[in-house]
Residue, then its C-alpha position, 0 to 999 in steps of 0.5 A: x746562053x747555053x740552054x738549060x733544062x728545068x722542073x717546073x712541078x706547078x705545070x707537070x713539066x719539063x722545060x728548055x730555056x733557050x734564046x739569045x738571054x736563054x729565057x725562052x721557053x724554046x720546049x717541054x716534056x710534059x709528065x705525070x708523077x706518080x708513086x715513084x714514078x714519071x710518065x711521060x705524056x708530051x714533048x714538043x718544041x716550038x718551030x723557032x728552035x726546030x732542027x737545033x738538037x734541044x729535043x735531045x738535050x730536053x729529053x736527056x735532061x728530064x730522064x736525068x733528072x729523073x734517074x738522080x731522083x730514083x723515078x721509073x720511067x714510063x716513055x708514052x710519049x713517042x719521042x721520049x721512047x724513042x730517043x731512049x730507044x736511041x740511047x741503051x744507057x736510059x733503058x734501065x730507068x724503064x720498069x723491065x717488065x713493062x718494056x716490052x709494052x714501050x719496044x725497049 
């Protein structure tokens, strides 16, 4: 099965589900949501899924959802921040006045 990114608001995180049956949590991106902003604070991929590109799929899925919801993104998480840096089409999600703080 193709990996799926799912928002788990009760856990304040996006999860990427993978594995043979597509139900195993392969990783997550924790966030804090407040007043039109989503602050990404930590991203993690399980060791057994490392090197399969799931971190990038997770970042893209979470950021695409943030865009669809009209949320401003604060990439405190180094992985999310680095991913945005490599994909400039997502830089616009970070408020312009705060981009320098994140090196974007």
